[in-house]
Predicted model as a PDB file, atoms N, CA, C, CB and O in Angstrom, pLDDT in the B-factor column:
MODEL        1                                                                  
ATOM      1  N   MET A   1     -39.304-127.108  18.060  1.00 54.00           N  
ATOM      2  CA  MET A   1     -39.711-126.165  17.145  1.00 54.00           C  
ATOM      3  C   MET A   1     -41.017-125.526  17.747  1.00 54.00           C  
ATOM      4  CB  MET A   1     -39.907-126.814  15.733  1.00 54.00           C  
ATOM      5  O   MET A   1     -41.931-126.253  18.136  1.00 54.00           O  
ATOM      6  N   ASN A   2     -41.093-124.116  17.818  1.00 65.00           N  
ATOM      7  CA  ASN A   2     -42.236-123.483  18.514  1.00 65.00           C  
ATOM      8  C   ASN A   2     -43.207-123.115  17.267  1.00 65.00           C  
ATOM      9  CB  ASN A   2     -41.752-122.097  19.471  1.00 65.00           C  
ATOM     10  O   ASN A   2     -42.820-122.564  16.237  1.00 65.00           O  
ATOM     11  N   LEU A   3     -44.528-123.518  17.543  1.00 75.00           N  
ATOM     12  CA  LEU A   3     -45.499-123.089  16.650  1.00 75.00           C  
ATOM     13  C   LEU A   3     -46.178-121.878  17.144  1.00 75.00           C  
ATOM     14  CB  LEU A   3     -46.437-124.134  16.390  1.00 75.00           C  
ATOM     15  O   LEU A   3     -46.659-121.862  18.277  1.00 75.00           O  
ATOM     16  N   GLN A   4     -46.253-120.692  16.217  1.00 78.00           N  
ATOM     17  CA  GLN A   4     -46.967-119.484  16.585  1.00 78.00           C  
ATOM     18  C   GLN A   4     -48.526-119.658  16.502  1.00 78.00           C  
ATOM     19  CB  GLN A   4     -46.508-118.334  15.670  1.00 78.00           C  
ATOM     20  O   GLN A   4     -49.050-120.507  15.781  1.00 78.00           O  
ATOM     21  N   SER A   5     -49.172-118.848  17.240  1.00 89.00           N  
ATOM     22  CA  SER A   5     -50.546-119.154  17.272  1.00 89.00           C  
ATOM     23  C   SER A   5     -51.086-118.307  16.021  1.00 89.00           C  
ATOM     24  CB  SER A   5     -51.242-118.774  18.741  1.00 89.00           C  
ATOM     25  O   SER A   5     -50.423-117.359  15.600  1.00 89.00           O  
ATOM     26  N   PRO A   6     -52.308-118.673  15.439  1.00 90.00           N  
ATOM     27  CA  PRO A   6     -52.732-118.019  14.298  1.00 90.00           C  
ATOM     28  C   PRO A   6     -53.087-116.565  14.630  1.00 90.00           C  
ATOM     29  CB  PRO A   6     -53.874-118.753  13.693  1.00 90.00           C  
ATOM     30  O   PRO A   6     -53.222-115.851  13.636  1.00 90.00           O  
ATOM     31  N   ARG A   7     -53.235-116.082  15.607  1.00 93.00           N  
ATOM     32  CA  ARG A   7     -53.399-114.699  15.976  1.00 93.00           C  
ATOM     33  C   ARG A   7     -52.125-114.012  15.944  1.00 93.00           C  
ATOM     34  CB  ARG A   7     -54.009-114.556  17.295  1.00 93.00           C  
ATOM     35  O   ARG A   7     -52.157-112.852  15.535  1.00 93.00           O  
ATOM     36  N   GLU A   8     -51.006-114.498  16.295  1.00 92.00           N  
ATOM     37  CA  GLU A   8     -49.667-113.939  16.076  1.00 92.00           C  
ATOM     38  C   GLU A   8     -49.298-113.842  14.744  1.00 92.00           C  
ATOM     39  CB  GLU A   8     -48.685-114.665  16.717  1.00 92.00           C  
ATOM     40  O   GLU A   8     -48.695-112.855  14.323  1.00 92.00           O  
ATOM     41  N   LEU A   9     -49.654-114.926  13.936  1.00 92.00           N  
ATOM     42  CA  LEU A   9     -49.216-115.009  12.468  1.00 92.00           C  
ATOM     43  C   LEU A   9     -49.998-113.722  11.852  1.00 92.00           C  
ATOM     44  CB  LEU A   9     -49.675-116.579  11.678  1.00 92.00           C  
ATOM     45  O   LEU A   9     -49.418-112.810  11.262  1.00 92.00           O  
ATOM     46  N   TYR A  10     -51.199-113.774  12.043  1.00 93.00           N  
ATOM     47  CA  TYR A  10     -52.022-112.670  11.560  1.00 93.00           C  
ATOM     48  C   TYR A  10     -51.474-111.169  11.802  1.00 93.00           C  
ATOM     49  CB  TYR A  10     -53.364-112.817  12.228  1.00 93.00           C  
ATOM     50  O   TYR A  10     -51.398-110.271  10.964  1.00 93.00           O  
ATOM     51  N   HIS A  11     -51.146-111.136  13.032  1.00 93.00           N  
ATOM     52  CA  HIS A  11     -50.508-109.942  13.436  1.00 93.00           C  
ATOM     53  C   HIS A  11     -49.437-109.573  12.837  1.00 93.00           C  
ATOM     54  CB  HIS A  11     -50.222-109.939  14.596  1.00 93.00           C  
ATOM     55  O   HIS A  11     -49.309-108.398  12.491  1.00 93.00           O  
ATOM     56  N   GLN A  12     -48.410-110.558  12.590  1.00 94.00           N  
ATOM     57  CA  GLN A  12     -47.263-110.282  11.940  1.00 94.00           C  
ATOM     58  C   GLN A  12     -47.414-109.963  10.354  1.00 94.00           C  
ATOM     59  CB  GLN A  12     -46.396-111.416  12.191  1.00 94.00           C  
ATOM     60  O   GLN A  12     -46.727-109.133   9.759  1.00 94.00           O  
ATOM     61  N   LEU A  13     -48.408-110.746   9.785  1.00 95.00           N  
ATOM     62  CA  LEU A  13     -48.679-110.580   8.364  1.00 95.00           C  
ATOM     63  C   LEU A  13     -49.171-109.218   8.163  1.00 95.00           C  
ATOM     64  CB  LEU A  13     -49.675-111.598   7.834  1.00 95.00           C  
ATOM     65  O   LEU A  13     -48.663-108.619   7.216  1.00 95.00           O  
ATOM     66  N   ALA A  14     -50.158-108.528   8.937  1.00 95.00           N  
ATOM     67  CA  ALA A  14     -50.710-107.351   8.768  1.00 95.00           C  
ATOM     68  C   ALA A  14     -49.774-106.267   9.168  1.00 95.00           C  
ATOM     69  CB  ALA A  14     -51.909-107.305   9.447  1.00 95.00           C  
ATOM     70  O   ALA A  14     -49.776-105.224   8.515  1.00 95.00           O  
ATOM     71  N   PHE A  15     -49.047-106.404  10.090  1.00 95.00           N  
ATOM     72  CA  PHE A  15     -47.901-105.455  10.504  1.00 95.00           C  
ATOM     73  C   PHE A  15     -46.897-105.162   9.368  1.00 95.00           C  
ATOM     74  CB  PHE A  15     -47.095-106.075  11.713  1.00 95.00           C  
ATOM     75  O   PHE A  15     -46.757-104.014   8.947  1.00 95.00           O  
ATOM     76  N   ILE A  16     -46.165-106.255   8.852  1.00 95.00           N  
ATOM     77  CA  ILE A  16     -45.275-106.076   7.943  1.00 95.00           C  
ATOM     78  C   ILE A  16     -45.910-105.666   6.644  1.00 95.00           C  
ATOM     79  CB  ILE A  16     -44.507-107.207   7.850  1.00 95.00           C  
ATOM     80  O   ILE A  16     -45.373-104.718   6.072  1.00 95.00           O  
ATOM     81  N   SER A  17     -46.951-106.212   6.086  1.00 95.00           N  
ATOM     82  CA  SER A  17     -47.693-105.881   4.944  1.00 95.00           C  
ATOM     83  C   SER A  17     -48.114-104.202   4.977  1.00 95.00           C  
ATOM     84  CB  SER A  17     -49.011-106.894   4.923  1.00 95.00           C  
ATOM     85  O   SER A  17     -47.984-103.448   4.013  1.00 95.00           O  
ATOM     86  N   TYR A  18     -48.620-103.833   6.259  1.00 94.00           N  
ATOM     87  CA  TYR A  18     -48.855-102.377   6.335  1.00 94.00           C  
ATOM     88  C   TYR A  18     -47.825-101.419   5.979  1.00 94.00           C  
ATOM     89  CB  TYR A  18     -49.200-102.064   7.577  1.00 94.00           C  
ATOM     90  O   TYR A  18     -47.961-100.441   5.243  1.00 94.00           O  
ATOM     91  N   TYR A  19     -46.688-101.841   6.635  1.00 93.00           N  
ATOM     92  CA  TYR A  19     -45.453-100.944   6.659  1.00 93.00           C  
ATOM     93  C   TYR A  19     -44.672-100.906   5.449  1.00 93.00           C  
ATOM     94  CB  TYR A  19     -44.541-101.337   7.709  1.00 93.00           C  
ATOM     95  O   TYR A  19     -44.230 -99.893   4.906  1.00 93.00           O  
ATOM     96  N   PHE A  20     -44.510-102.396   4.984  1.00 94.00           N  
ATOM     97  CA  PHE A  20     -43.645-102.379   3.724  1.00 94.00           C  
ATOM     98  C   PHE A  20     -44.513-102.363   2.402  1.00 94.00           C  
ATOM     99  CB  PHE A  20     -42.682-103.680   3.707  1.00 94.00           C  
ATOM    100  O   PHE A  20     -43.975-102.350   1.295  1.00 94.00           O  
ATOM    101  N   HIS A  21     -45.989-102.366   2.589  1.00 95.00           N  
ATOM    102  CA  HIS A  21     -46.820-102.398   1.200  1.00 95.00           C  
ATOM    103  C   HIS A  21     -46.447-103.789   0.535  1.00 95.00           C  
ATOM    104  CB  HIS A  21     -46.380-101.040   0.090  1.00 95.00           C  
ATOM    105  O   HIS A  21     -46.438-103.832  -0.695  1.00 95.00           O  
ATOM    106  N   TRP A  22     -46.180-104.777   1.164  1.00 95.00           N  
ATOM    107  CA  TRP A  22     -45.785-106.259   0.658  1.00 95.00           C  
ATOM    108  C   TRP A  22     -47.279-106.828   0.410  1.00 95.00           C  
ATOM    109  CB  TRP A  22     -44.800-107.292   1.926  1.00 95.00           C  
ATOM    110  O   TRP A  22     -48.293-106.458   1.002  1.00 95.00           O  
ATOM    111  N   ASP A  23     -47.181-107.823  -0.614  1.00 95.00           N  
ATOM    112  CA  ASP A  23     -48.391-108.485  -0.665  1.00 95.00           C  
ATOM    113  C   ASP A  23     -48.299-109.766   0.246  1.00 95.00           C  
ATOM    114  CB  ASP A  23     -48.739-108.808  -2.125  1.00 95.00           C  
ATOM    115  O   ASP A  23     -47.255-110.102   0.805  1.00 95.00           O  
ATOM    116  N   LEU A  24     -49.441-110.422   0.337  1.00 93.00           N  
ATOM    117  CA  LEU A  24     -49.487-111.384   1.353  1.00 93.00           C  
ATOM    118  C   LEU A  24     -48.557-112.778   1.063  1.00 93.00           C  
ATOM    119  CB  LEU A  24     -51.005-111.720   1.529  1.00 93.00           C  
ATOM    120  O   LEU A  24     -48.052-113.440   1.970  1.00 93.00           O  
ATOM    121  N   GLU A  25     -48.457-113.029  -0.100  1.00 95.00           N  
ATOM    122  CA  GLU A  25     -47.621-114.022  -0.563  1.00 95.00           C  
ATOM    123  C   GLU A  25     -46.326-113.778  -0.196  1.00 95.00           C  
ATOM    124  CB  GLU A  25     -47.700-114.190  -1.893  1.00 95.00           C  
ATOM    125  O   GLU A  25     -45.672-114.723   0.246  1.00 95.00           O  
ATOM    126  N   THR A  26     -45.776-112.583  -0.303  1.00 96.00           N  
ATOM    127  CA  THR A  26     -44.361-112.359  -0.170  1.00 96.00           C  
ATOM    128  C   THR A  26     -44.006-112.473   1.442  1.00 96.00           C  
ATOM    129  CB  THR A  26     -43.969-110.869  -0.825  1.00 96.00           C  
ATOM    130  O   THR A  26     -43.012-113.044   1.893  1.00 96.00           O  
ATOM    131  N   VAL A  27     -45.001-111.828   2.187  1.00 95.00           N  
ATOM    132  CA  VAL A  27     -44.765-111.819   3.767  1.00 95.00           C  
ATOM    133  C   VAL A  27     -44.907-113.384   4.225  1.00 95.00           C  
ATOM    134  CB  VAL A  27     -45.999-110.774   4.632  1.00 95.00           C  
ATOM    135  O   VAL A  27     -44.098-113.742   5.080  1.00 95.00           O  
ATOM    136  N   MET A  28     -45.845-114.359   3.751  1.00 94.00           N  
ATOM    137  CA  MET A  28     -46.025-115.600   3.960  1.00 94.00           C  
ATOM    138  C   MET A  28     -44.912-116.415   3.678  1.00 94.00           C  
ATOM    139  CB  MET A  28     -47.033-115.970   3.341  1.00 94.00           C  
ATOM    140  O   MET A  28     -44.762-117.476   4.283  1.00 94.00           O  
ATOM    141  N   ALA A  29     -43.966-115.955   2.658  1.00 96.00           N  
ATOM    142  CA  ALA A  29     -42.878-116.784   2.268  1.00 96.00           C  
ATOM    143  C   ALA A  29     -41.689-116.586   3.157  1.00 96.00           C  
ATOM    144  CB  ALA A  29     -42.518-116.529   0.867  1.00 96.00           C  
ATOM    145  O   ALA A  29     -40.727-117.354   3.129  1.00 96.00           O  
ATOM    146  N   LEU A  30     -41.768-115.569   3.927  1.00 96.00           N  
ATOM    147  CA  LEU A  30     -40.655-115.286   5.039  1.00 96.00           C  
ATOM    148  C   LEU A  30     -40.743-116.424   5.985  1.00 96.00           C  
ATOM    149  CB  LEU A  30     -40.868-113.838   5.882  1.00 96.00           C  
ATOM    150  O   LEU A  30     -41.844-116.862   6.320  1.00 96.00           O  
ATOM    151  N   PRO A  31     -39.704-116.890   6.403  1.00 95.00           N  
ATOM    152  CA  PRO A  31     -39.432-117.755   7.734  1.00 95.00           C  
ATOM    153  C   PRO A  31     -40.058-117.004   8.919  1.00 95.00           C  
ATOM    154  CB  PRO A  31     -37.758-117.980   8.045  1.00 95.00           C  
ATOM    155  O   PRO A  31     -40.155-115.778   8.961  1.00 95.00           O  
ATOM    156  N   HIS A  32     -40.457-117.812   9.839  1.00 92.00           N  
ATOM    157  CA  HIS A  32     -41.040-117.142  10.969  1.00 92.00           C  
ATOM    158  C   HIS A  32     -39.995-116.118  11.617  1.00 92.00           C  
ATOM    159  CB  HIS A  32     -41.515-118.224  12.017  1.00 92.00           C  
ATOM    160  O   HIS A  32     -40.326-114.961  11.878  1.00 92.00           O  
ATOM    161  N   LEU A  33     -38.875-116.555  11.828  1.00 94.00           N  
ATOM    162  CA  LEU A  33     -37.788-116.024  12.506  1.00 94.00           C  
ATOM    163  C   LEU A  33     -37.542-114.636  11.864  1.00 94.00           C  
ATOM    164  CB  LEU A  33     -36.556-116.976  12.436  1.00 94.00           C  
ATOM    165  O   LEU A  33     -37.372-113.659  12.593  1.00 94.00           O  
ATOM    166  N   GLU A  34     -37.519-114.525  10.479  1.00 96.00           N  
ATOM    167  CA  GLU A  34     -37.305-113.413   9.663  1.00 96.00           C  
ATOM    168  C   GLU A  34     -38.540-112.492  10.011  1.00 96.00           C  
ATOM    169  CB  GLU A  34     -37.179-113.822   8.097  1.00 96.00           C  
ATOM    170  O   GLU A  34     -38.338-111.338  10.390  1.00 96.00           O  
ATOM    171  N   ARG A  35     -39.831-113.002   9.884  1.00 95.00           N  
ATOM    172  CA  ARG A  35     -40.953-112.202  10.061  1.00 95.00           C  
ATOM    173  C   ARG A  35     -40.899-111.394  11.450  1.00 95.00           C  
ATOM    174  CB  ARG A  35     -42.183-113.099   9.964  1.00 95.00           C  
ATOM    175  O   ARG A  35     -41.219-110.211  11.567  1.00 95.00           O  
ATOM    176  N   LYS A  36     -40.443-112.229  12.481  1.00 94.00           N  
ATOM    177  CA  LYS A  36     -40.462-111.765  13.918  1.00 94.00           C  
ATOM    178  C   LYS A  36     -39.346-110.524  13.891  1.00 94.00           C  
ATOM    179  CB  LYS A  36     -40.031-113.106  15.066  1.00 94.00           C  
ATOM    180  O   LYS A  36     -39.521-109.493  14.541  1.00 94.00           O  
ATOM    181  N   LYS A  37     -38.290-110.736  13.134  1.00 96.00           N  
ATOM    182  CA  LYS A  37     -37.178-109.797  13.352  1.00 96.00           C  
ATOM    183  C   LYS A  37     -37.690-108.407  12.644  1.00 96.00           C  
ATOM    184  CB  LYS A  37     -35.706-110.408  12.678  1.00 96.00           C  
ATOM    185  O   LYS A  37     -37.438-107.314  13.152  1.00 96.00           O  
ATOM    186  N   PHE A  38     -38.464-108.554  11.371  1.00 96.00           N  
ATOM    187  CA  PHE A  38     -38.899-107.570  10.621  1.00 96.00           C  
ATOM    188  C   PHE A  38     -39.881-106.764  11.478  1.00 96.00           C  
ATOM    189  CB  PHE A  38     -39.459-108.094   9.374  1.00 96.00           C  
ATOM    190  O   PHE A  38     -39.858-105.542  11.328  1.00 96.00           O  
ATOM    191  N   CYS A  39     -40.732-107.290  12.347  1.00 95.00           N  
ATOM    192  CA  CYS A  39     -41.738-106.766  13.273  1.00 95.00           C  
ATOM    193  C   CYS A  39     -40.871-105.972  14.214  1.00 95.00           C  
ATOM    194  CB  CYS A  39     -42.636-107.918  14.021  1.00 95.00           C  
ATOM    195  O   CYS A  39     -41.049-104.764  14.372  1.00 95.00           O  
ATOM    196  N   GLU A  40     -39.905-106.674  14.856  1.00 95.00           N  
ATOM    197  CA  GLU A  40     -39.231-105.935  15.878  1.00 95.00           C  
ATOM    198  C   GLU A  40     -38.387-104.633  15.347  1.00 95.00           C  
ATOM    199  CB  GLU A  40     -38.302-106.929  16.598  1.00 95.00           C  
ATOM    200  O   GLU A  40     -38.161-103.653  16.057  1.00 95.00           O  
ATOM    201  N   GLU A  41     -37.983-104.767  14.070  1.00 94.00           N  
ATOM    202  CA  GLU A  41     -37.268-103.515  13.471  1.00 94.00           C  
ATOM    203  C   GLU A  41     -37.973-102.467  13.119  1.00 94.00           C  
ATOM    204  CB  GLU A  41     -36.590-103.762  12.369  1.00 94.00           C  
ATOM    205  O   GLU A  41     -37.521-101.323  13.168  1.00 94.00           O  
ATOM    206  N   ILE A  42     -39.385-102.820  12.653  1.00 93.00           N  
ATOM    207  CA  ILE A  42     -40.307-101.808  12.253  1.00 93.00           C  
ATOM    208  C   ILE A  42     -40.802-101.049  13.754  1.00 93.00           C  
ATOM    209  CB  ILE A  42     -41.625-102.565  11.330  1.00 93.00           C  
ATOM    210  O   ILE A  42     -40.973 -99.831  13.804  1.00 93.00           O  
ATOM    211  N   SER A  43     -40.978-101.842  14.811  1.00 93.00           N  
ATOM    212  CA  SER A  43     -41.344-101.253  16.144  1.00 93.00           C  
ATOM    213  C   SER A  43     -40.130-100.481  16.544  1.00 93.00           C  
ATOM    214  CB  SER A  43     -41.746-102.365  17.265  1.00 93.00           C  
ATOM    215  O   SER A  43     -40.370 -99.374  17.026  1.00 93.00           O  
ATOM    216  N   ARG A  44     -38.983-100.802  16.455  1.00 92.00           N  
ATOM    217  CA  ARG A  44     -37.860-100.075  16.953  1.00 92.00           C  
ATOM    218  C   ARG A  44     -37.787 -98.539  16.084  1.00 92.00           C  
ATOM    219  CB  ARG A  44     -36.448-101.082  16.732  1.00 92.00           C  
ATOM    220  O   ARG A  44     -37.506 -97.483  16.651  1.00 92.00           O  
ATOM    221  N   ILE A  45     -38.029 -98.630  14.929  1.00 90.00           N  
ATOM    222  CA  ILE A  45     -37.797 -97.617  14.015  1.00 90.00           C  
ATOM    223  C   ILE A  45     -39.075 -96.578  14.450  1.00 90.00           C  
ATOM    224  CB  ILE A  45     -37.783 -98.224  12.366  1.00 90.00           C  
ATOM    225  O   ILE A  45     -38.987 -95.351  14.495  1.00 90.00           O  
ATOM    226  N   ASN A  46     -40.126 -97.282  14.718  1.00 88.00           N  
ATOM    227  CA  ASN A  46     -41.303 -96.208  15.156  1.00 88.00           C  
ATOM    228  C   ASN A  46     -41.250 -95.739  16.470  1.00 88.00           C  
ATOM    229  CB  ASN A  46     -42.703 -96.766  15.050  1.00 88.00           C  
ATOM    230  O   ASN A  46     -41.806 -94.668  16.717  1.00 88.00           O  
ATOM    231  N   ARG A  47     -40.664 -96.368  17.378  1.00 88.00           N  
ATOM    232  CA  ARG A  47     -40.185 -95.866  18.624  1.00 88.00           C  
ATOM    233  C   ARG A  47     -39.210 -94.896  18.600  1.00 88.00           C  
ATOM    234  CB  ARG A  47     -39.727 -96.820  19.360  1.00 88.00           C  
ATOM    235  O   ARG A  47     -39.319 -93.928  19.353  1.00 88.00           O  
ATOM    236  N   GLN A  48     -38.314 -94.998  17.885  1.00 87.00           N  
ATOM    237  CA  GLN A  48     -37.300 -93.900  17.523  1.00 87.00           C  
ATOM    238  C   GLN A  48     -37.827 -92.814  16.993  1.00 87.00           C  
ATOM    239  CB  GLN A  48     -36.330 -94.287  16.625  1.00 87.00           C  
ATOM    240  O   GLN A  48     -37.534 -91.747  17.532  1.00 87.00           O  
ATOM    241  N   ALA A  49     -38.680 -92.804  15.877  1.00 84.00           N  
ATOM    242  CA  ALA A  49     -39.176 -91.913  15.179  1.00 84.00           C  
ATOM    243  C   ALA A  49     -40.208 -90.974  16.084  1.00 84.00           C  
ATOM    244  CB  ALA A  49     -39.751 -92.596  14.029  1.00 84.00           C  
ATOM    245  O   ALA A  49     -40.225 -89.754  15.923  1.00 84.00           O  
ATOM    246  N   ASN A  50     -40.969 -91.565  16.940  1.00 84.00           N  
ATOM    247  CA  ASN A  50     -41.856 -91.107  17.671  1.00 84.00           C  
ATOM    248  C   ASN A  50     -41.162 -90.288  18.961  1.00 84.00           C  
ATOM    249  CB  ASN A  50     -42.729 -92.252  17.997  1.00 84.00           C  
ATOM    250  O   ASN A  50     -41.727 -89.319  19.468  1.00 84.00           O  
ATOM    251  N   ALA A  51     -40.089 -90.710  19.351  1.00 84.00           N  
ATOM    252  CA  ALA A  51     -39.268 -90.093  20.370  1.00 84.00           C  
ATOM    253  C   ALA A  51     -38.650 -88.913  19.944  1.00 84.00           C  
ATOM    254  CB  ALA A  51     -38.282 -90.952  20.838  1.00 84.00           C  
ATOM    255  O   ALA A  51     -38.431 -88.027  20.769  1.00 84.00           O  
ATOM    256  N   GLU A  52     -38.302 -88.763  18.625  1.00 72.00           N  
ATOM    257  CA  GLU A  52     -37.607 -87.723  17.992  1.00 72.00           C  
ATOM    258  C   GLU A  52     -38.555 -86.624  17.516  1.00 72.00           C  
ATOM    259  CB  GLU A  52     -36.816 -88.268  16.871  1.00 72.00           C  
ATOM    260  O   GLU A  52     -38.079 -85.528  17.221  1.00 72.00           O  
ATOM    261  N   GLU A  53     -39.912 -86.859  17.421  1.00 67.00           N  
ATOM    262  CA  GLU A  53     -40.796 -85.957  16.998  1.00 67.00           C  
ATOM    263  C   GLU A  53     -40.919 -84.728  18.199  1.00 67.00           C  
ATOM    264  CB  GLU A  53     -42.166 -86.758  16.676  1.00 67.00           C  
ATOM    265  O   GLU A  53     -40.957 -84.947  19.410  1.00 67.00           O  
ATOM    266  N   LYS A  54     -40.968 -83.458  17.577  1.00 67.00           N  
ATOM    267  CA  LYS A  54     -40.930 -82.511  18.336  1.00 67.00           C  
ATOM    268  C   LYS A  54     -42.415 -82.061  18.807  1.00 67.00           C  
ATOM    269  CB  LYS A  54     -40.165 -81.547  17.683  1.00 67.00           C  
ATOM    270  O   LYS A  54     -43.324 -82.158  17.982  1.00 67.00           O  
ATOM    271  N   ASN A  55     -42.664 -81.616  19.990  1.00 60.00           N  
ATOM    272  CA  ASN A  55     -44.054 -81.435  20.324  1.00 60.00           C  
ATOM    273  C   ASN A  55     -44.306 -79.958  19.997  1.00 60.00           C  
ATOM    274  CB  ASN A  55     -44.385 -81.817  21.861  1.00 60.00           C  
ATOM    275  O   ASN A  55     -43.586 -79.057  20.429  1.00 60.00           O  
ATOM    276  N   LEU A  56     -45.413 -79.757  19.177  1.00 61.00           N  
ATOM    277  CA  LEU A  56     -45.679 -78.379  18.628  1.00 61.00           C  
ATOM    278  C   LEU A  56     -45.862 -77.203  19.795  1.00 61.00           C  
ATOM    279  CB  LEU A  56     -47.043 -78.471  17.719  1.00 61.00           C  
ATOM    280  O   LEU A  56     -45.803 -76.003  19.526  1.00 61.00           O  
ATOM    281  N   PHE A  57     -46.063 -77.658  20.951  1.00 64.00           N  
ATOM    282  CA  PHE A  57     -46.406 -76.776  22.025  1.00 64.00           C  
ATOM    283  C   PHE A  57     -45.016 -76.370  22.780  1.00 64.00           C  
ATOM    284  CB  PHE A  57     -47.488 -77.514  23.023  1.00 64.00           C  
ATOM    285  O   PHE A  57     -44.911 -75.406  23.538  1.00 64.00           O  
ATOM    286  N   ASP A  58     -44.033 -77.222  22.459  1.00 58.00           N  
ATOM    287  CA  ASP A  58     -42.779 -77.125  23.311  1.00 58.00           C  
ATOM    288  C   ASP A  58     -42.208 -75.754  22.897  1.00 58.00           C  
ATOM    289  CB  ASP A  58     -41.672 -78.397  23.049  1.00 58.00           C  
ATOM    290  O   ASP A  58     -42.268 -75.443  21.707  1.00 58.00           O  
ATOM    291  N   VAL A  59     -41.703 -74.981  23.723  1.00 54.00           N  
ATOM    292  CA  VAL A  59     -41.132 -73.513  23.477  1.00 54.00           C  
ATOM    293  C   VAL A  59     -39.580 -73.762  23.289  1.00 54.00           C  
ATOM    294  CB  VAL A  59     -41.450 -72.385  24.850  1.00 54.00           C  
ATOM    295  O   VAL A  59     -38.824 -72.814  23.076  1.00 54.00           O  
TER     296      VAL A  59                                                      
ENDMDL                                                                          
END                                                                             
């Protein structure tokens, strides 16, 4: 069993709570691997969305 650092836990909690607007209790109730997967998916969605944004200065 791998224990995550408190810093990593707080990062995951803040990240998921920010993007999903979930309360702390809901996010804390998620198993570690599920929280990690949510963070990975949110990051993937953000990277994809940012890559698709058009630059206003492109002609």
